[in-house]
Each structure stands twice: as C-alpha cells, then as structure tokens.
N, C-alpha and C positions, 0 to 999 in steps of 0.2 A: 516504492517509487524509484528514487535514485539508487538506494542500496541494492535493490533487486536487479538492477541493470548492470552491475559491475562486472559480471562475467562477460557481458557483451563488450564492455570497455576494453577488456583484455584482448578480445578479438580485433578491436579497432587498433590496438597497439601493434599487433602483428602486421596489419595493413600498412600502418605508418612506417614500420620498420622496412618494408619492402619498397616504399615509394622513393623516387628521387627527391633530394632535399629541396630542389627548386620548386616543386609542386606543393610543398608544405608551407612555404613562406607566407602566402596570402592568408591562409587559414589561421596560422598562429598569430600573425600581425593583427588580424581583426579582433581576436579574443584578447590580446594584450591591450589594444586600444580601448576595448570595452571595459577593461579593468579600471581605467581612469574614470570612466563614467560613474562607477559605483564606489570610487575611492578605495579600491582594493589592489592597486597595482604595486604598492610598496611591500614586497615580500622577501626582503633580504637579498642575499647574494644571487639567488636564482633570477629575481626580477632585474637585477643590474647587469646580467650577462647580455652582451650585445647580440641582437638577432642574427646578424651574419655569421658570427662565430658558432652559434647554436645550429644554424641551418647547414653548416658545412658538414655536419655529422648526422646524417639521417638515422644511423644505427643508434645513436645516443637517444634520440626521441622515441624510437621504437621501444627500447628498454624502459625509457621513462614512463611511457604510457602503460606498459605492463606492470611496472612497479607501482605506479599511481593507483591503479585499480586495486591491487593487493593491499597497499598501505591503507587505503580508505576503508576497505572492509575490515582489516585487522584492527584499526582504531576503534571502530564501533564495537567489535567483539570485546576488546579489553576494557573499553569505557563502560559498556552497558551490561556485560555478562552478570547474571545473577542479581540484578537489581530487584529489590522486593517491592512490589506494588500493592498497597492496601487501598481498597475502595473506600469512598467517603462514608458510606452507610453500611458498616460492617455488621450491623444487627440484622440486615436483610438476609434472607435465604440461609438461616443458620446451619441447616444440614449440609448444604453444598459448601458453604464458606468455611465452616469450622470442623466438620467431620471428615472432609476430604481435602487433600492437598493438591493444588493445581499449579502446574508449571507450563508457561506458554513459551514456546520456541518461535522466534519471530525475526523479521526485518522491521525496524521501527517505522520506515516510510512506506511499507507495503500496504495498499488499501485493503487487502484481504485480512491482514493481521489487525489493521485498524478496526475492521468490523467486529472482530472477536473482542478486542479491548473495550469497544463501546458497549457491547452486550454485557460483559462482566462488570464494568463500572456501573452501568445502569441498574443492574440487579444487586449491587453491593457485594459482589463476590471477590474476596481477596485472592491474589495469585502472584506467583513469582514469574519474573521475566528472564529468559536467557536469550540474549541478542546473538544471532547467528552470523558468522562471517559469510557474506554473500559470495565470496570467491572460493574459499577452501571448504566451508560448511563442516568443519570438524566437529562442531557442537552437536550435529545430528548424524554423525558417521555411524552411530549405532542403529539407525533407522533405515529400512529398505525403502521407505517413502521419503523422497528427497526434496519435497517442497515444504514451504511454510505457509500458514501456521501449522504447528503441531501442538496439541495440548495433551499433557500427561495428567491423568486424574487417578491418583492413588495407584500408579503403575499400569493403568490402562491407557493406551495410546489412541487419541482421536485425531484424525486427519481431515483436512478440507474445512475451510471456514464455515460453510453452510451446514455441513454435518455437525461440526462442533456446536454451533448455535442451536440447531434443531434438537440435538441430543440433550444438551443442558436444559433447554426449555422443557423438554419432556420430563426430565428428572425433577425439575422444580415443581411441576404440576402433579406428576404421578410418583409420589414419594415411595411407593411400595416396590418400584422397579430399581434394580441396580444399574450402574453405568454399563457394565458388560452386557446385561440383558437388553438394554436400550440400543446399544451399538449394533447388536445383531439385526436390528431393523434397517440398517443402512449398509448393505453388503457392497463390497468392492466389485467393480466390473472392468475388465480390460477391453479397451477399444482402440481404434486407430483414427487419428484426426485427418483433416483434409490433406495434410502433407504425407500421410502414410506412417506417421510416427505413433508408436504405441503410447497410450495415455491411460491413466486410471480415473474412472468415473465412479460415482457412488449413487446407488439407487435410493429413491425416496428422500433425497437430501434436503428438500424444502418442506418436508412434512413433520409436524409435531405429532408424535405418536400417543394420542390420548383416546380414551373411550368416549362414547356419545355424550355422557353426562358432563365430562370434563371439557369436551369440545364445545358444548353449549354455553358453558361459562366463559370459555376463552374467546369464542367467536360468536358474539351475541347478535350481530347483524347478518342478514341473509347475504350469502356470497362473500363474506369478509375473509373467510379462509382462502378461497380461490383467489381473491384479490391480493392477499398478502403473499401467496406463493408466486403469483404472476410478477409482482414488482421486486421481490427478492431475486428472482431469476433475471429480471431486467438489469438489476444492479450488477450482477456477476457477468452477464453476457454482453452488455452494452456500455453502461455508465463507466465501469472501471477502465475500459479501453480508451476513454476520452481523456484520461488524466495525463499520461506522458506526452501525447502530442500537443497538449495545451501548455503544460509547464515548461516545455522545451521548444516552444513554437518558433522562436527567433533566437539568434545569437545573444541578443540582449537578455531575453528571458531565461535562456539556458544558463548564462553566467550568473544572473541574479538568483536563480534557483540554487546553484551550487555555492554561491556566496553565502546564502542563507544557511545552507547545510553546514558549511565550514564555520561560520560565525557561531551557530548554535552549538556545534560540537567542540569549539575551542581548540582547533587544530594548531599545531606548531606551524612556523612559517614554511618550512620545507614541505610538510604534509599538506598544508593549505594550498600551496602552489599547484601541486599535482592534482589534488582532489578537485580543485575549482576549475582550472584551465583544461585539464585532460578530460574530466567528467563533462564539462559544459560542451566542449568540442564534439566529443563522441555522441552525447545524447541529442545534440541538435541535429546531427546527421541521422541518427537512428529514428528520431521522431518523424522524419520525412517518410521513412519506410513504413512506419506504423500508420501514418495517414493513408498511404496507398493500400496497405493491407486491409484496413477496415473501411475503405471507400469513403473517407471523410472529405469534406469540402476543402478547398484551398485555404480558406480561413477557418481553421478548426474551431475557433471560438463559437462560430455559429452553430456547430453541432452540439457543443456544450450548452449553449443557451437554450437551444430547442429541447435538449434532454431534460434539463432541470425545470423548464416551463411545462413540459409534458407531465412531469412528476407532480408539480404543484396543481396543475389542472385536474389530475386524477384524485387528489385529495379533496378539491372543491372548496367552496366558500363556507360551507356549513360545518366543517370539521377542523379542529386544531391540528390533528395528525391523521394519517391514514388509519390509525387504530382508534380514532374518535377523540376522546378526552385525554388519552394516554398513547404514547407511541407503541406500535406493534413491531414485529420483527422486520417488516419492510422499512419502516421509519429508521430503525437502528442501522440497518444495512446501508441505506442511502446516505445517512449522516456519516457513517464510518468511512465510506468511500470519499465523500467530498471533503472530509476533515483533513485529509493528508495534504491538501493544497493550501491550507491556512498559512498566511504570511507571504504568499506569492502573488504576482500580478494576475495570474489566471483566476485566483480566488476573488480578488478585489473586483475584477471585471465582471465575474459571475454575479456577485452580490449587487453590483451597481446596475447591471443591464438585464436582470431577470426578476422574476417575482418570488424568488426562493428565500429572500432575506427574513421575512417574518417567521416562516416555518423553521428556518435554521436557528434563529434566536430562541424560539420556543424549545427547540431540542436542547440547546445549550443550558437553558434554565430549568428544564423539567427534572423533577426528582421522582424516583419510584415510590 
C-alpha cells in the first residue's frame, strides 16, 4: 500500500522542487494543522521550524520530499529484512514446509504480498521474509522480474501472487510433481497495457493444475472451480484498486494512515516527520488520480461498500465461506487484500457499513 507507492512520492518531490514556494504554503499548512488533530505535531526541531522560514526555500522541500521517500523505504528494509516467519501450525503440509525452503520478497503493506502471506499462514507453511526497499529495490536486483511478491522455493523463482498461490496449491495436492514441473504450467507472456507499456502476464494463473480425481475432491460442488477463478480474478482486477483511493481519501485519512505506519514502525523523530507529512501529502494527491483512472465515484467509500457487499452476496446465506465450510482460494485472496486496511478508518467504515463483518471474523478465526 504505502510502501509500494514510495517511488511515486519521489516524483512528487521533484514536482515540489520546481514549484514556487508560495504555492506550497497552503498544502503544508493544512497537513501540519492536521497533525495536531492526531496528536502527532510534536516532532522535534523539524516541527518547531517556522513555516515562513521553510517556505522561503522551495528547493529545500524538493530535496526533503526526495529524501523522505528514500528514508522511509530504507527504514523498512533495515528493520524487516530477513525476518523469519513461522506459521502457527507447522505440522501442516510437511513436505512443502520442511523439505523445501521458502523465502518471500515483499512490501509489507502490498495487498498482493498480503495474499501470499495469508495463503502460507493458512496452510501452516513456514517461510522467511525479505522486506524490499520500495525505492532502490536492491534486495531483488538479481531478478529480471522487478515486482513483488517474489517467492523463492529451493532456488526456483515464482513470480506474481496468483501464480505463487496456484502453483503451491497444486504442489500440496499433487505431491508427485516438483515445483519446476508445476511452474511450467504457468508460462510468461509479454503484452502491452492500455498505455502501451510492456507488461508481463502469466497464462493459467488462476488454475490449480490437478487431474480429474483430484479436482473432484478439491471442487465438490458444481461450478465451484469456475466460481473460485472468477472471484480470485475479481480481487486482482477490481478490489485491490479500491484500497489506495480509500485509505488516502482525504487529508485527514492520509495523515492518519501514515501516522499509523510511523507509529507501528517506531520511526525516529526526523524519519517520522518526513514519512508522515511527505507521504500523506503525496498520496492524498495521487489518490485523486487513481479515482479518475478507475472511474470511481467521488465518494470512493461507496465503491468499496458495493464491492464487499457483492462479495458477501456471492457467498450467500447458506455458506460460511465461498469454499463452503472452509475457505477456498477466493476467500483467502479477498481476505488478504482487505487485511492491509486494518487499523485505518477505511477498514472501520467498511466493517460498520457493509455486511462483510461476519465473514471477515470467520476468516480470522478459521484454522486449516
């Protein structure tokens, strides 16, 4: 979420660097006043600097914005690199969990990375985490694929969250297949997006590659496989794009979101000042562009409410999960995307104004 957007914050810094100082006064003043609302305005010498003195130097703020984005990403890299994550139920999936070594390269607040963590945790698979600096990305400089998540399984590289989940699910069911053999079922394909930029897509990425007998055990209800694929794709193509416009919807929410990130990350005063105010200002502006790009309503909450209510309606009243009595891959994907908003106003509003709460709590409490 925030971490994945820091390269854009650097671009915002360059824009600030080129603007006259007078045009920046209102924006900075609004975010500084918001700090008092959340009790976060006392940030040492940086907060005590008078606004007129700061605004006389537009170039200072341009460099500050650039440095803030870099420092924020670098902090997460140093703080979270090579943390070892053990799932609660280590006895599950012994072949994958004990015979193979898994390393997940991620941004902690990225919804696609959250999807992979939810899958691994649910199936009790232990894994190591390498937190990637979202600005420099030095941790994945060895990879020609430059996005996260990347999962290394005994030296074999798996890219794309949905490919990772489908491939691992195939491995859990079809134990006679190796990870490289399974990965061959998801070939890369180069394509161009609407902007003409070349992107990497993966064939069959929502398919679990099992034979008829295994498919019958995994998908016991008619059309359940088709339904699972449909909603996994929906989570990637629609739901995930509602997150940033909602958590950065207003200046208040943008600041609260970055205040939460700084508080949880235990930033120093100087780091916290830049991470919070710079990040909040940049992402509030960027969220407006995202709203227009995805044709969202002016009040983007309404799009979020409708999306999660559509999800709950698809599950229906007779099922605990889309997978029936247990979550399927669609349940895990949607839960992973929504979970990155926990602790923020957008999450609280969603739980209060939609019908998703009961399903979400069941997902939190369900054990494989």
